[in-house]
C-alpha positions as CSV (number, residue, x, y, z in Angstrom):
1,X,0.0,0.1,0.1
2,X,2.8,2.4,1.0
3,X,4.6,1.6,-2.4
4,X,1.5,2.3,-4.3
5,X,0.9,5.5,-2.5
6,X,4.4,6.8,-3.2
7,X,4.2,5.9,-6.9
8,X,0.9,7.8,-7.2
9,X,2.4,10.8,-5.3
10,X,5.5,10.7,-7.6
11,X,3.2,10.6,-10.6
12,X,1.3,13.6,-9.5
13,X,4.3,15.4,-8.7
14,X,5.7,14.6,-12.4
15,X,2.4,15.6,-14.0
16,X,2.5,19.0,-12.0
17,X,6.1,19.7,-12.9
18,X,5.5,19.0,-16.5
19,X,2.4,21.1,-16.6
20,X,4.4,23.9,-15.0
21,X,7.2,23.6,-17.6
22,X,4.8,24.0,-20.3
23,X,3.0,27.0,-18.7
24,X,1.4,29.0,-20.0
25,X,-0.7,26.9,-22.5
26,X,-3.0,29.7,-23.2
27,X,-3.6,33.4,-22.7
28,X,-2.9,34.7,-19.2
29,X,-5.8,36.9,-17.7
30,X,-4.4,39.7,-15.6
31,X,-7.2,41.0,-13.6
32,X,-7.1,44.7,-12.5
33,X,-9.8,45.9,-9.9
34,X,-10.1,49.4,-11.2
35,X,-11.6,50.9,-14.2
36,X,-9.6,51.6,-17.2
37,X,-7.8,55.0,-17.5
38,X,-6.3,55.5,-14.2
39,X,-2.5,54.9,-13.2
40,X,-3.1,51.4,-12.0
41,X,-4.8,50.3,-15.3
42,X,-2.2,51.9,-17.4
43,X,0.9,50.5,-15.6
44,X,-0.8,47.1,-15.7
45,X,-1.2,47.2,-19.3
46,X,2.5,48.2,-19.8
47,X,3.5,45.3,-17.4
48,X,1.1,42.8,-19.1
49,X,2.5,43.8,-22.8
50,X,6.2,43.0,-21.5
51,X,5.2,39.8,-19.9
52,X,3.3,38.8,-23.2
53,X,6.6,39.0,-25.0
54,X,8.5,36.7,-22.4
55,X,5.7,34.2,-21.5
56,X,5.0,33.6,-25.5
57,X,1.3,33.9,-24.7
58,X,-1.1,36.9,-24.7
59,X,-1.4,38.5,-21.2
60,X,-4.9,40.1,-21.3
61,X,-5.9,42.9,-18.9
62,X,-9.5,42.2,-17.5
63,X,-10.9,45.3,-15.5
64,X,-13.0,44.2,-12.7
65,X,-13.7,47.4,-10.8
66,X,-16.2,47.3,-7.8
67,X,-16.5,46.9,-4.1
68,X,-13.3,48.7,-3.5
69,X,-11.3,46.3,-5.6
70,X,-12.7,43.3,-3.6
71,X,-14.8,42.1,-6.7
72,X,-11.7,41.3,-8.8
73,X,-9.6,40.2,-5.8
74,X,-12.4,37.6,-5.1
75,X,-12.4,36.6,-8.9
76,X,-8.6,35.7,-8.7
77,X,-8.8,33.9,-5.3
78,X,-11.5,31.7,-6.4
79,X,-9.7,31.0,-9.8
80,X,-8.1,27.7,-10.9
81,X,-4.5,27.9,-9.3
82,X,-2.7,27.3,-12.6
83,X,-1.1,30.7,-13.2
84,X,-3.6,31.6,-16.1
85,X,-5.5,34.0,-13.9
86,X,-3.4,36.7,-11.9
87,X,-4.2,39.8,-10.0
88,X,-2.4,43.2,-10.4
89,X,-3.6,45.5,-7.8
90,X,-3.0,48.3,-5.4
91,X,-3.1,47.6,-1.7
92,X,-6.6,48.5,-0.8
93,X,-8.3,45.1,-1.4
94,X,-5.5,43.0,-0.2
95,X,-3.8,44.9,2.7
96,X,-6.4,47.4,3.7
97,X,-9.9,45.8,3.2
98,X,-9.9,43.6,6.3
99,X,-9.4,46.4,8.6
100,X,-12.0,48.5,6.8
101,X,-15.0,46.1,5.8
102,X,-17.0,44.0,8.2
103,X,-17.0,41.1,5.4
104,X,-14.0,40.4,3.1
105,X,-14.8,37.3,0.9
106,X,-11.4,36.0,1.0
107,X,-8.4,35.9,3.2
108,X,-5.5,37.7,1.8
109,X,-2.7,35.6,3.4
110,X,-4.5,32.3,2.9
111,X,-6.0,32.9,-0.5
112,X,-3.3,34.3,-2.5
113,X,0.3,33.6,-3.5
114,X,2.5,36.8,-3.4
115,X,4.4,37.0,-6.8
116,X,6.1,40.3,-6.8
117,X,5.7,44.1,-5.7
118,X,5.6,45.9,-8.8
119,X,5.8,49.6,-7.6
120,X,5.4,52.1,-4.9
121,X,3.6,55.4,-5.2
122,X,3.2,58.7,-3.4
123,X,0.1,60.6,-3.6
124,X,-0.7,64.4,-4.2
125,X,-3.5,66.2,-2.3
126,X,-5.3,68.1,-5.1
127,X,-8.1,70.6,-5.1
128,X,-10.1,71.8,-7.9
129,X,-9.5,75.2,-9.5
130,X,-12.4,76.9,-7.7
131,X,-11.2,76.1,-4.4
132,X,-9.7,79.2,-2.8
133,X,-6.5,77.9,-1.5
134,X,-2.9,78.0,-3.0
135,X,-1.2,75.9,-0.3
136,X,-2.1,73.4,2.5
137,X,-2.4,76.5,5.2
138,X,-4.9,78.3,3.1
139,X,-6.8,75.0,2.4
140,X,-7.3,74.2,6.0
141,X,-8.4,77.6,6.8
142,X,-11.0,77.3,4.2
143,X,-12.0,74.0,5.2
144,X,-12.5,75.3,8.7
145,X,-14.6,78.0,7.7
146,X,-17.0,75.6,5.8
147,X,-16.8,72.8,8.4
148,X,-19.7,70.3,8.1
149,X,-20.3,71.6,4.3
150,X,-17.6,69.9,2.4
151,X,-16.8,66.3,1.1
152,X,-13.7,64.8,-0.3
153,X,-13.1,62.0,-2.7
154,X,-11.1,58.9,-3.0
155,X,-10.1,56.2,-5.6
156,X,-12.1,53.7,-3.4
157,X,-13.3,53.0,0.1
158,X,-10.4,51.6,2.0
159,X,-7.8,52.9,-0.3
160,X,-4.7,54.4,1.0
161,X,-5.8,57.7,-0.4
162,X,-9.1,57.4,1.5
163,X,-7.2,56.4,4.9
164,X,-5.0,59.2,4.9
165,X,-7.4,62.0,3.8
166,X,-9.8,60.4,6.6
167,X,-6.8,60.8,8.9
168,X,-6.3,64.6,8.0
169,X,-10.1,65.2,8.2
170,X,-10.3,63.6,11.5
171,X,-7.0,64.8,13.2
172,X,-8.0,68.4,12.1
173,X,-11.6,68.1,13.1
174,X,-12.8,69.3,9.7
175,X,-16.4,67.2,9.5
176,X,-16.3,66.2,5.9
177,X,-18.3,63.6,4.0
178,X,-16.3,61.0,2.2
179,X,-17.3,60.2,-1.4
180,X,-15.7,56.9,-2.7
181,X,-15.1,56.4,-6.5
182,X,-14.4,53.3,-8.7
183,X,-10.7,54.3,-9.3
184,X,-8.8,57.5,-9.9
185,X,-10.0,58.7,-13.4
186,X,-13.6,59.2,-12.3
187,X,-12.3,60.8,-9.0
188,X,-10.1,63.2,-11.2
189,X,-13.1,64.1,-13.4
190,X,-15.4,64.9,-10.4
191,X,-12.5,67.1,-8.9
192,X,-12.3,68.9,-12.3
193,X,-16.0,69.3,-12.5
194,X,-16.4,70.7,-9.1
195,X,-18.5,67.8,-7.6
196,X,-16.0,67.1,-5.0
197,X,-13.6,69.7,-4.0
198,X,-10.5,67.8,-3.0
199,X,-9.0,64.3,-2.7
200,X,-5.6,62.4,-2.7
201,X,-4.6,60.6,-5.7
202,X,-1.5,59.6,-7.9
203,X,0.3,62.0,-10.1
204,X,-0.5,60.2,-13.2
205,X,-4.2,60.7,-12.6
206,X,-4.1,64.6,-12.5
207,X,-0.7,65.6,-14.1
208,X,-2.4,66.8,-17.4
209,X,-5.0,68.6,-15.4
210,X,-2.4,70.2,-13.1
211,X,-0.7,71.4,-16.4
212,X,-3.9,73.0,-17.7
213,X,-4.8,74.6,-14.5
214,X,-8.0,72.7,-13.9
215,X,-6.5,71.0,-10.8
216,X,-4.2,72.3,-8.2
217,X,-1.7,70.3,-6.3
218,X,-0.9,71.5,-2.7
219,X,1.3,68.7,-1.3
220,X,2.8,65.3,-1.7
221,X,1.8,62.6,0.5
222,X,4.8,60.5,0.9
223,X,8.5,60.7,1.2
224,X,9.7,63.4,-1.1
225,X,8.8,65.8,-3.9
226,X,8.1,64.8,-7.4
227,X,10.7,65.6,-9.8
228,X,8.1,66.8,-12.5
229,X,6.5,69.3,-9.6
230,X,9.4,70.4,-7.7
231,X,7.4,73.4,-6.4
232,X,5.0,71.2,-4.6
233,X,6.1,70.5,-0.9
234,X,5.7,67.2,1.0
235,X,3.2,67.1,3.8
236,X,6.1,67.2,6.2
237,X,7.5,70.4,4.6
238,X,3.9,71.9,4.7
239,X,4.0,71.5,8.6
240,X,2.5,67.9,8.8
241,X,5.2,65.6,10.1
242,X,3.0,62.7,11.2
243,X,4.4,59.5,9.9
244,X,0.7,58.7,8.6
245,X,1.4,61.3,5.9
246,X,4.7,59.6,4.8
247,X,2.9,56.2,4.1
248,X,3.1,55.1,0.3
249,X,0.6,53.1,-1.8
250,X,1.9,50.0,-3.8
251,X,1.0,48.0,-6.7
252,X,1.5,44.1,-6.5
253,X,1.1,40.9,-8.5
254,X,-0.6,38.0,-7.2
255,X,-1.9,34.6,-7.9
256,X,-4.4,32.1,-6.4
257,X,-3.2,30.0,-3.4
258,X,-2.4,26.7,-4.5
259,X,-0.6,27.8,-7.8
260,X,2.3,25.2,-8.4
261,X,5.7,26.6,-7.3
262,X,7.3,26.2,-10.7
263,X,4.5,28.4,-12.2
264,X,5.0,31.1,-9.4
265,X,8.5,31.0,-10.2
266,X,8.1,31.6,-13.8
267,X,5.4,34.5,-13.3
268,X,7.9,36.1,-10.8
269,X,10.9,35.9,-13.3
270,X,9.0,37.4,-16.2
271,X,7.2,40.0,-14.1
272,X,10.3,41.3,-12.7
273,X,11.9,41.4,-16.1
274,X,8.9,43.3,-17.5
275,X,9.2,45.8,-14.4
276,X,12.8,46.4,-15.2
277,X,12.3,46.7,-18.9
278,X,12.8,50.3,-20.5
279,X,9.1,50.7,-21.6
280,X,7.9,50.0,-18.2
281,X,10.6,52.0,-16.3
282,X,9.5,54.9,-18.7
283,X,5.9,54.3,-17.8
284,X,6.7,54.5,-14.0
285,X,8.5,57.8,-14.5
286,X,5.5,59.4,-16.2
287,X,3.3,58.3,-13.2
288,X,5.8,59.3,-10.3
289,X,6.0,55.5,-9.3
290,X,9.2,53.8,-7.9
291,X,9.5,50.5,-9.7
292,X,10.5,47.6,-7.7
293,X,10.0,44.0,-8.9
294,X,11.5,42.2,-5.8
295,X,11.3,38.5,-4.9
296,X,8.0,37.0,-3.6
297,X,9.6,36.6,-0.2
298,X,10.3,40.4,-0.2
299,X,6.7,41.1,-1.3
300,X,5.2,39.0,1.5
301,X,7.7,40.7,4.0
302,X,6.6,44.1,3.1
303,X,2.8,42.9,3.3
304,X,3.4,41.6,6.8
305,X,5.4,44.7,7.9
306,X,2.5,47.0,6.7
307,X,-0.3,45.2,8.4
308,X,0.2,46.9,11.7
309,X,0.7,50.4,10.1
310,X,-2.6,50.0,8.1
311,X,-4.4,48.6,11.1
312,X,-3.2,51.6,13.3
313,X,-4.2,54.2,10.3
314,X,-7.6,52.7,10.1
315,X,-8.2,52.9,13.9
316,X,-7.0,56.3,14.2
317,X,-8.9,57.6,11.2
318,X,-12.0,55.8,12.5
319,X,-12.8,54.5,8.9
320,X,-15.2,51.6,8.6
321,X,-17.5,50.5,5.9
322,X,-20.1,47.9,5.5
């Protein structure tokens, strides 16, 4: 009986290895849990194009926005774990969601295999052109004068932009209403249109609108000034040295848990090569992203280290959603 079991186990292992070595056998679907047009989507498409060249099969971006990114993440968590369905996402549905939402339809540490951290991203605090503020001090004075009357937007409930905006509102007792959007593109459009006066988003989502004067950048929420906006100070430089305003967003690539190790290794290898390619590096530069492409172990370590930081930020800002 034991010999039969060992033979069967060896046969399964051999079959799994053979399947992994032939991977991919068809197009790979890269689920992106945001609408088309924002920085995450455009970056995903650049990475997908480069990975296609290296995998020898198309990598097709499938935008599955909804439920603050959880819709797309759930789809991948429940996908067949063979490497043909992967997730390129910002941190909200994987890192932030368990602390923000009462019910999350997956367990990030249990239901996903971490492939590589794609990039990190600082955010900008931006206002519409009709907001009478040229700097953060003037903005807060205006907000104080209009306490209880204003709103702020984010590119998703539970996103890093939402958490840091909520922290600013709560810590300065500004009494504002949060308006969540399904991605950066619709958020930027509503700031331009005056439907929501301000929000925190990536440089990519608002750079052309800053150039046209339809949006005004007041501060960088992160570690340092953007090269293309040298006149815009960091939150610390503007008088807000709290560590919460130095947190950065990130993009990561994940696969369903149970994906064979050789397949994960292939995905990691080709994703890291794609991230390091001139085309993707150029895209990162435009967006103000810092390309990474570290190992799966490094990605998981960053995730684990970020958990208590996000938990504290959510608790301090009092962010909760159903």
